[in-house]
C-alpha positions as a printed NumPy array, in Angstrom:
array([[ 17.142,   5.555,  -0.105],
       [ 18.104,   5.19 ,   3.552],
       [ 21.31 ,   3.301,   2.705],
       [ 22.299,   5.966,   0.194],
       [ 21.709,   8.761,   2.696],
       [ 23.751,   6.937,   5.307],
       [ 26.683,   6.646,   2.905],
       [ 26.512,  10.356,   2.06 ],
       [ 26.318,  11.244,   5.755],
       [ 29.421,   9.173,   6.466],
       [ 31.283,  11.1  ,   3.762],
       [ 30.043,  14.498,   4.977],
       [ 29.805,  14.378,   8.785],
       [ 28.058,  17.23 ,  10.563],
       [ 25.601,  18.078,   7.764],
       [ 22.417,  18.716,   9.737],
       [ 20.202,  18.8  ,   6.644],
       [ 21.252,  15.271,   5.709],
       [ 20.753,  14.105,   9.28 ],
       [ 17.23 ,  15.546,   9.298],
       [ 16.408,  13.924,   5.957],
       [ 17.68 ,  10.553,   7.157],
       [ 15.689,  10.797,  10.382],
       [ 12.502,  11.709,   8.499],
       [ 12.932,   8.799,   6.106],
       [ 13.582,   6.359,   8.952],
       [ 10.481,   7.603,  10.758],
       [  8.289,   7.299,   7.672],
       [  9.477,   3.768,   6.919],
       [  9.016,   2.745,  10.558],
       [  5.455,   4.131,  10.593],
       [  4.449,   2.201,   7.483],
       [  6.077,  -0.994,   8.729],
       [  4.496,  -0.7  ,  12.185],
       [  1.019,  -0.186,  10.782],
       [  1.346,  -3.161,   8.468],
       [  2.422,  -5.467,  11.298],
       [ -0.005,  -4.292,  13.953],
       [ -3.227,  -4.323,  11.953],
       [ -5.628,  -7.16 ,  12.697],
       [ -9.113,  -8.053,  11.523],
       [-10.809,  -6.824,  14.704],
       [-10.021,  -3.207,  13.804],
       [-12.318,  -3.36 ,  10.765],
       [-15.32 ,  -3.333,  13.086],
       [-14.406,   0.292,  13.889],
       [-13.152,   1.664,  10.58 ],
       [-13.379,   1.112,   6.848],
       [-10.582,   0.444,   4.372],
       [-10.908,   4.016,   3.084],
       [-10.535,   5.4  ,   6.61 ],
       [ -7.423,   3.291,   7.222],
       [ -5.85 ,   4.492,   3.964],
       [ -6.736,   8.115,   4.756],
       [ -5.059,   7.799,   8.171],
       [ -1.936,   6.453,   6.472],
       [ -1.988,   9.324,   3.985],
       [ -2.018,  11.841,   6.822],
       [  0.935,  10.114,   8.492],
       [  2.88 ,  10.103,   5.219],
       [  2.279,  13.828,   4.756],
       [  3.477,  14.503,   8.277],
       [  6.589,  12.338,   8.465],
       [  7.87 ,  12.112,   4.884],
       [  7.052,  15.462,   3.331],
       [  5.565,  13.718,   0.279],
       [  2.512,  15.425,  -1.216],
       [ -0.298,  12.884,  -0.819],
       [ -3.745,  13.322,  -2.347],
       [ -6.805,  11.073,  -1.981],
       [ -9.809,  10.945,  -4.288],
       [-12.974,   9.018,  -3.387],
       [-15.71 ,   8.375,  -5.952],
       [-18.943,   6.487,  -5.391],
       [-19.969,   4.224,  -2.539],
       [-17.301,   1.691,  -1.647],
       [-18.348,  -1.932,  -1.073],
       [-17.855,  -3.56 ,   2.31 ],
       [-15.303,  -6.36 ,   2.105],
       [-14.955,  -9.19 ,   4.575],
       [-12.605,  -8.203,   7.442],
       [ -9.835, -10.578,   6.358],
       [-10.075,  -9.322,   2.786],
       [ -9.765,  -5.754,   4.104],
       [ -6.668,  -6.772,   6.037],
       [ -5.027,  -8.477,   3.093],
       [ -5.72 ,  -5.575,   0.697],
       [ -4.537,  -3.058,   3.277],
       [ -1.266,  -4.952,   3.675],
       [ -0.846,  -4.947,  -0.109],
       [ -1.415,  -1.183,  -0.035],
       [  1.216,  -0.866,   2.691],
       [  3.707,  -2.904,   0.659],
       [  3.242,  -0.688,  -2.396],
       [  3.696,   2.468,  -0.304],
       [  6.726,   1.031,   1.515],
       [  8.374,   0.19 ,  -1.815],
       [  7.668,   3.733,  -2.982],
       [  9.297,   5.208,   0.126],
       [ 12.337,   2.975,  -0.132],
       [ 13.068,   3.089,  -3.842],
       [ 11.16 ,   5.625,  -5.94 ],
       [ 12.337,   9.046,  -4.674],
       [  8.814,  10.238,  -5.428],
       [  7.661,  13.726,  -4.487],
       [  3.949,  13.02 ,  -4.786],
       [  1.558,  10.131,  -4.243],
       [ -2.017,  10.019,  -5.553],
       [ -4.522,   7.518,  -4.149],
       [ -7.934,   6.979,  -5.748],
       [-10.762,   4.866,  -4.327],
       [-13.918,   4.198,  -6.315],
       [-17.039,   2.04 ,  -6.263],
       [-19.474,   0.369,  -6.475],
       [-16.98 ,  -2.253,  -7.681],
       [-13.919,  -1.642,  -5.549],
       [-11.138,   0.135,  -7.425],
       [ -7.923,   1.321,  -5.762],
       [ -5.283,   3.184,  -7.782],
       [ -1.914,   4.227,  -6.36 ],
       [  0.231,   6.566,  -8.472],
       [  3.651,   8.056,  -7.689],
       [  5.892,  10.371,  -9.715],
       [  9.104,   8.587,  -8.76 ],
       [ 11.806,   7.11 , -10.923],
       [  9.885,   3.929, -11.823],
       [ 11.54 ,   0.606, -12.557],
       [ 11.906,  -2.132, -15.145],
       [  9.056,  -4.635, -14.811],
       [ 11.104,  -7.247, -16.658],
       [ 14.078,  -7.088, -14.29 ],
       [ 14.488, -10.464, -12.503],
       [ 14.742,  -8.948,  -9.011],
       [ 11.336,  -7.237,  -9.451],
       [  9.418, -10.315, -10.564],
       [  8.911, -12.081,  -7.242],
       [  7.518,  -9.076,  -5.368],
       [  5.105,  -8.209,  -8.163],
       [  3.942, -11.798,  -8.459],
       [  3.361, -11.998,  -4.714],
       [  1.167,  -8.887,  -4.742],
       [ -0.889, -10.192,  -7.658],
       [ -1.26 , -13.604,  -6.021],
       [ -2.567, -12.153,  -2.752],
       [ -5.083, -10.002,  -4.633],
       [ -6.322, -12.985,  -6.61 ],
       [ -7.093, -14.745,  -3.32 ],
       [ -9.656, -12.073,  -2.445],
       [-11.168, -11.568,  -5.907],
       [ -9.117,  -8.59 ,  -7.097],
       [ -7.133,  -7.979, -10.262],
       [ -3.761,  -6.208,  -9.758],
       [ -1.929,  -4.396, -12.569],
       [  1.343,  -2.473, -12.333],
       [  2.287,   0.091, -15.008],
       [  5.809,   1.531, -14.803],
       [  9.08 ,   2.079, -16.623],
       [ 12.409,   3.683, -15.702],
       [ 11.891,   7.428, -15.289],
       [  8.106,   7.139, -15.684],
       [  6.797,   6.788, -12.133],
       [  4.598,   3.879, -11.075],
       [  0.868,   3.131, -11.16 ],
       [ -0.777,   0.229,  -9.326],
       [ -4.403,  -0.537, -10.179],
       [ -6.48 ,  -2.92 ,  -8.061],
       [ -9.97 ,  -3.831,  -9.323],
       [-12.701,  -6.041,  -7.918],
       [-13.194,  -8.756, -10.512],
       [-16.958,  -9.126, -10.142],
       [-19.805,  -7.5  ,  -8.259],
       [-20.269, -10.456,  -5.937],
       [-17.016, -10.798,  -4.041],
       [-15.37 , -14.143,  -4.629],
       [-15.042, -16.425,  -1.624],
       [-11.426, -16.102,  -0.449],
       [ -9.162, -19.123,  -0.464],
       [ -9.166, -19.483,   3.312],
       [ -6.495, -22.165,   3.389],
       [ -4.068, -19.728,   1.752],
       [ -5.351, -16.492,   3.31 ],
       [ -4.536, -17.912,   6.74 ],
       [ -0.863, -18.081,   5.746],
       [ -0.918, -14.282,   5.446],
       [ -3.337, -13.584,   8.324],
       [ -2.859, -16.037,  11.214],
       [ -6.179, -15.156,  12.9  ],
       [ -8.268, -15.145,   9.712],
       [-11.927, -15.894,  10.318],
       [-14.787, -16.702,   7.965],
       [-16.718, -13.611,   8.971],
       [-18.581, -11.67 ,   6.292],
       [-19.179,  -7.933,   6.618],
       [-22.713,  -6.591,   6.061],
       [-23.437,  -6.027,   2.348],
       [-23.787,  -2.246,   2.721],
       [-21.983,   0.59 ,   1.001],
       [-19.897,   3.123,   2.858]])
């Protein structure tokens, strides 16, 4: 992690390889954080969720050195813009946690349709799902997905990597809980995307 690298650098000043690794990690974390904060619903008029994730994958390859692969199967359903935003921010949170904690060397992302399915798999060190400090973050991710009609499942264990699976619960997308969605997306609007596949 960044804190761990900083401590090692303090103990071994002048090691250019450590300095480069720390800089790359800082840059990768900053990129993910910036994208998560700057995204708004208006951008979905110009790109799809898959395109946004593919752009992130390219940035991760460039700035972190992690091997990222993307698999797309079937036509993906169009979600409402605010649902796209919320799911994309969940995706960003999962990836940010991977960068900060997992020490993963590879990241696999799979997108499938016609019912939306997003799977994120890393080969990092995994973690204990039952540990108290992990519970709140996992619950928050699941809660946000429930708001937009998705089921979220995390499969992991120490030393076993981590898999997140997000699945659309039913073919007809559930109406989001707008009163709660607005707490995550200040400018949320009740605007439905055309019911086409991309």
